[in-house]
N, C-alpha and C positions, 0 to 999 in steps of 0.2 A: 622624398617629396611626392613621387608618383603614388606611393602607398597612401600618403595623406590625402591626395586628391581622390583616390578611389574610395577612401573612407568617407570623405565629404560628400561624394556623389550619392551615397546611400543615406545621407542625413538631410533633414529639412532645416530651415532656419530655426524653427522652434527646438528641434532636436539638438542642433549645434549650440543654441543658447543654454539648454539644460545641461548638455555635456560640459560646456565651459564653466557653468556654475559649480557642477559637481566636482570636476577636476581641480578647479581653483580652490574650492573649500576643503579638498581632501587633505593637503598638508596642514591646514589650520586645524582640522578635526583631529588629525594625528597628534599635533602638538597639544590640543586640548585634552585628549585622552591621556597622553603622557603626563600632563600637568595634574590631572585628576588622580592618577595612580601615585604620583610623587607626593601630592598633598595628603592623600589617604594614608600612605606609608608613614609620612611624618606625623600625622595625627595619631596613628596607632602606636608608634614608638613613644610619642609624647604621653599618651594615656598610660601605656605600660610603665614608663619611667615615673610618672606622677604617682600611680598606685604603688609601685615598688618603694619609692621614697617615703610615701605615707606609711606603708607597712613597716618599713625599717625604723622610721621615726617613732612609731607607736611601740615597736618591739624594744627600741632603745630606752624609751620611757619606762616600759614595764621592767626592763632589766635593771634600771636604776632603782625602781621601787623594790624589786627582789633583793638587790644588793643591800639596801638599807635594812630591809627586814632580816636578811641573813646576818648582818652585823649585830642587830639587836638580839636575835635568837642565839647567836654564838656566845655573845657576852653573857646572856642570861644563863646559858648552860654552864659556862665556866664558873659562874657565881653559885648556882644551885647544885649542879652536878648530880641531878636526879634523872630518873628514867623518863619522866614526863618532859623535862626540858630538853633531853637528848632527842626524844621523839619529834618534838617541834623543830629542833635544830636540823635533824636529819631530813624532815619533810620539806623544809625551806631549801635545804641543800639540793634535794632531788629536783624540786621545781626549778631552781636556778640552773641546774645542769641541763634539764630538759629545754628550758628557755634558750640556753646558749646553742644547743644542738639544732633547735628549730631556726634560729637566726643564721647559723652557718649554712643550712640547707636553702634558706630563702635569698641568699646573696647571689643574684643572677648576673649582674652587670659589672661585678668587681673583677679586678685582675688577680685576686688571690690574697692580697695583703689584708683585706678586711676579714676574710675567713681565717687566716692565720692568727690575727689578733683575737678573734673570738675563741679559737681553740687554745691559744695561750692563756686567756683569762680563765677558761674552764680548767686547765691543768693547774693553774696557780690556786684557784679556789679549792680544787680537790686535794692539793698538797696541804693547804691550811686545815681542811676538814680532817684528813688523816692524822696530821700532827696533833690537832686538838684531841682527837679520840685516843691517840696513843699516849699523849701526855697526861690526860686526866680522863680515864674511863668512867662511865656512869655508874652510880651506886644503884644496887637493887632497890625495889620498892620496900622490902622488909629487911631491915638492917640485920646483919649477922651478929653472932654473939660477940665477936671481937671485930671492931671496925677495921677496915683495911688501912694499911699505912698511907698516910697522905702523900701526894706527889711532891715533886720538888716545888719549892716556893715560887720559882720562876714561871710555873705553869698556871698560876692563878692571877686574878686581878685584871683591872682594866688596862694597865700598862702592857701586860703580856699580850692581851687581845689586840691592842692597838699595834704593837710591834708585829704580831703575826698577820694581821689583816692589811697592813700597809702595802705589801706587794699587789694584793688584789685590787686595792683602791687605785694604785698606780696604773695597773693594767686597765681598769675601768675608765680612767681619765684618758689614757691613750686611745682606748676604743671609741670614746666620745669624739675625740679629735678625728679619728679615722672616719667615723660616720659623717662628721661635718665636711671633711674633705671629699668623701664619697658623694654626698649630695651636691657639693660644688662641681665635682667632676661630671655628674649627670647633667647638671644645668649647662655646663660648657659643651658637653656632647650634643645636647639638644640644640643649642645655639649654632654650633658648627654644622649640624645636619640641616637646620633651617637655612643657613646661608648657602649650603651646597644645593639645596632644592631651588632656592632663588636663582643661583648661578646657572643651574641646568635649564631652568625655565627661560632665563634670558638668552642662553645659547640656542635653545630650541626656537625661540621667537626670532632671533637674529638669523637663523638658518632657514626657517620655514617661511617667514614673511617674504623675503626676496624670491623664494621659489614660487610662492603664490602670485606675487606681482609679475614675475616673468611669465607664468602660465596665463595670467590675465592679459598681458600684453600680446601674447601669441594668439589667444582666442579673439581678442579685439581686432587684431590684424585679419584673422580668418573671417570674421564677420564683416569687417569694413571693406576688405578687398573686393568681394563680389558687388557690394553696394557701390563702391567707387567705379568698378567696371561698368555697371549699369548707368551710373551718372555720366560717365564719359561717352557711352553709346548714345544716351539721350541728347547730350550736348552736340555730338556729331550729327545726329539726325536733325536736331533743331537748326544746326548751321548749314544744313543742306548737303552734308557729305553722305550720299546714298550709295557710293561705290564700294566702300570698305565693308567686308562681311563682318557680321556681329558674332563674337564668340565670348561667352561668359563662363568662367571656370569657378565652381563653388558647389554649395549644396544642391541637391537634386531639384528643389523647387525654383532655386535661382537660375539654374541652367535651363529649366523649362521656360522661365521668363525670358532668358536670353534667346531661346529658339523663337518665341513669339515676337521678340524685337527684330530678329533676323527676317521673319516673315513680313513684319511691318516695313523694314528697310527695303526689302525687295519690291513690295507693293508701291512704296513711295518713289523708288527709283523708276519703276515702270511708268507711274503717273507723271513724273518729272520729264522723262524722255518723251512721253506722249504729248505733254504740253509744249515742249520745245519743238517737236515736229509740227504740231498744230500751228504754233506761232510762225515758224519758218514758212510753212506752206501757205498760210493765210497771207503773210507779208509778201511772199512771192506772187501769189495770185492777185493781190491788190495792186502791187507796184506796176504790173504790166498794163492794165487798163488805166491806171493813174498816169503812167508815162504818156499814154495816148491822149489822155485829157489835157495834159500839159502841152503836148505838141499841138493839139487842136486849138486850144485857147491862144497859144502863142501865134499860130497862123492867123487866127481871127483878129487878134490885136495888131498884127503886122499888116492886116488887110491884103493878105496874099490872094485870098479868094474873092476879093472885091471890097469896095469901100463900105464902111459901116457908119450908120448914123450914131448920134450921141447915145441913145438908149441902148443900142446894140453893143456899143463899146463898154458902157457901164455893166451890162450883163456879162460880157466876156471878162471884164476885170474882176467881177465878183467870183466868177468861175475859177479864174486863175488864183485868186486869193484863197478860196476854199481848197483848191487843189494843193497849194503850198501848205495850208494848215493840216490837211490830211497827210501830206508827206511828212511833216514834222511829227504828227501824232504816231505815224507808223514807226518812225525812227525812235521816238520815246518808248513806244511799246516794246520794240526789240531790245532797247537798252535795259528797260525794266525787267524783261524776261531773262536777259543774260545775268543781270545782277542778282535776281531772286534765285537763279540756279545755283550760284555760289561756288560751284565746283571749280570754276576757272580762277578763283581768287583766294585760294588757300595758302599761297606762298607769302610769308611775312618777311619784312625787312625793316631795319631802323628808319624812321621817318622823322625829320626835323619839322615839327608842326609849326613852329614860329616862322621859319623860312617859307613853308608851304602857304601859310596864310598871307604873308607879304607878297608872294608871287601871285596869288589869286586876286589880291587887292590891286596889284599892278595891271592885271588883265581887265579889271573893271573900271579903270581910270576914266575912260571915255564916257561911260554911262554916269559915273559920279560927277564929272565936270559938267556934263550936259544938264543935270538937274541941280547943280551946285550943292550937292550933298557932301558933308564932311564926315570923316571917320575918326572916332576917338578909340584908340586901342590901348589895352593893358595886356600885353603879350609877354608871358614869361618864357624863357628858353625851356623847351620840353621836347624830349625824344620819345617816340612811340613806336612799338613793334606792331606793324600792320601792313596793309596793302596800300601803297602810295597812290595808285590810281583811284581807288574807292575813297580814300581820305580826301583827296582833292575834289572828288565829286561831291562829297558832303559839304565841304567849305564853299565850293562854287555855287551849288544850288541854294544854300542858305543865304549867301551874300547876294545872289541874283534876286531872290525874293525880297530881301531887305531893300535893295535898290528900287525894285519895281513899285513897292508900296510906300516908299518914303516920299513925302511931299517935297517940292522944290525948296532948297535951303534947309532941309532937315539934317538930322545927324544919325549916324549908325554907330553903335557902341559895341566894340569887340572885347572879349575877355578870354584869356587863355591862362590857365593855372593848373597846378597839380594838387589834387585833394586826396590824401591817402595814397592808394595805389592806382588812382584813376586820373585821366585827363578830363578837365571840365572846360568845355568851349561854349560860350554864350554869345549870342548875336541878338541885339535889340535895336529896333528902329522907331521912328516917330510916326509911323503910318496909322491906319485906323485900328490895327490890332486884330485879334482873333476872338470871336465871341466865345464865351465859356461853354456854350452848348455844342460848339463845333470843334473844340480842342481835341476831342477824342477821335475825330474823323479826318482831320487834315492830312494824316499820313496814309489815307486810303487812296488807291489809284482812281483817277478820273474825278476826284472830289475837288470842287472849287467853292470857297465860302462866299458869304454875302458881300464881303469887302471887295472881292475880285469882280463880282457882278456890278456892284455900285460904281467902282472906279473904272470899269471897262478894261481891266488888265487881262491881256490875252495870255492864255496858257493852256496846257494839256491836262493839268491835274496830276502829273507824274513826278513833279520835282520833289516834294516832300516824301512821296511814297518811295522814291529811289533812295533818298536820304535814310529813311527808316530801314530799308533793306541793307544798305551798306553798314549802318550802325549794328544791325542784328548780326551781320557777318563777323563783326569784331566783338561780339558778345557784350555790347554796350546798351545804352538806353538813351532815347531822345524824348523830350517832353516840352510842352508849352507851359510857361510859368507866368505868374502875374508880373506886370511891368514894375520897375522900381519906382517910377513917378506916375502919379495919377494922370490919366489922359494920354500916356505914351502908347506906342504901338505894340507890335508883337515882340515877345521875348522867348527865344528858343534855346534850350540847353542840351548839349550832347555830352554824355559821359562814356568814356571808353577806358578799359583796363590798359595800363601802360605796358605791361609785360606779357599778359596772357593773350594769345591769338592762336586759334586752332580751327 
């Protein structure tokens, strides 16, 4: 493994892709080359066999023709018994013998039986030739003064020739059968060779294809692993985990990218720490004079320093109210800063979302009864891996907004269900709703829409911003949707993965 890592470090992604393609195709190319050689060998042997069979078939036909001519010339010689007939008979005999010798030499693929049959036919025909010559020698061209004594009567005539030539014909028929069997054997051999080539090709494919697939899987893993590492790092950075060092193992350019991500992580961690210090310092610096303002306004309202007239009391009340508002704003700002830091909320545990929502509803019963707002819930039992405190913050802020913007006697509709591998939580009210052009900004800090200003709803603008941060910590999504019924209020849906939380 260490050797493989060292090799990968000297390669780029492009080099690794090219290497994977080459190594994966190498077994297939080897199989292809083997198949080409096997097919070429089969084609060569087939061509040789076809030519050999054609030559032997042609030679067999010529042999049959020579045999017929030999039979005619021999019978003609026995009848005429002159020198011219003997010359023709001897010439055909010589050609027949030469033809047989050529056929014996051309038998390349036989096991010896066909050659033996050809040699037997040659001997049989030579015996007939010698017997005929010895039985009835040829007369000279010029007759002698006294004719030679005639041979035995059995040496002349068609019946004598037929009896003498019958063994040659029998050998020739046997040879024809041998040739037919030889051609059939060659066909069977070619068919067997063809099946053997097919079998070997199938074996090669059955062996080489899994090897190529295995190599492909290995290289896919080698390519996917660094990409998965980078994806994990980016997710961790997106979730605000700036404390864990980034280390990516893979090709050289991927490791360089990992080094850049480590630099980015370090910079983001420094910025996050600076932001946290700034928020703490500012909050501390503001709280001290704010506490003095609280104490001063309380003293004025309690008339400790003297009696106040009506206008002075109103001014003191306004100062106290704004001091309280500023105090809440600072608390919300600190809360938002802590949530956006995310590092304190990485520990996950199973959370019963149905029970959590019912508990949040119980906490808001006073506000719901005060405005006579009813709640219609369709809550499925659902367990989620996440941070219970942040999940409760999500539900509490969404329900609090729904109660604030619902008119007296209105209705809030809750829906909790599992969609695929995600939890889908929807909260819809009967309030004025959210304008389409504001839907993309309601999750920004300090933002308050037109509906809040028109209804005079007091708030800091951090509620939905904190919801968005908590949802992002769980790798989920929050969005504003169109209401189910025309004229209905805001409808917000939160989607969170059921199992994934990091």
